[in-house]
Phi, psi and omega in degrees: 000331177299321178297320179297318179295314180299319179295316180298319178299318179298314181296328180272356180075026179263113182287316179206164183204166172268139183237140172240114182248122180248130177058238179298329177298330175293320178295318178295319179297322177296318178297320178297315181296326179286313186279327184230059186301333179290343182269345185252111177279311180225148180225121176246127182245132183230132180037062181222177179220149179278340179205158179299142174223181184300322180296315179297315179300317180297314180297315180297317178299321177295318179300317179297316180299312180298319180297318179295324179282343183078021183243017185301312184299314181297326182288336181253357185298309183297310178299323179298315180296322178296322181290321187268351186297339179261001182280150180301328186260019182305318180301320178294320177300314180299314184297311187274339181253358179056044177272151170226142182252000000 
């Protein structure tokens, strides 16, 4: 994906940019910064990891299990709602995702 970003930047005529990478986006941003350091002016990383660890492996295994059971959405609904309830756009999430708290 880092290659895709670098290619897109080239096509758009963007020489360099500031990046904010969250979760997997942080991993992709790190790869971009390593492979295309001239394209990254600033890099901010949020809730991400530089390499797999036990927590990441456990979470990925759980996601696979939930996906196979067909219960992934239900398993993350409550934590997701807790995270977004203080967000400015909570009303939009409720409207478009049909959530109720």
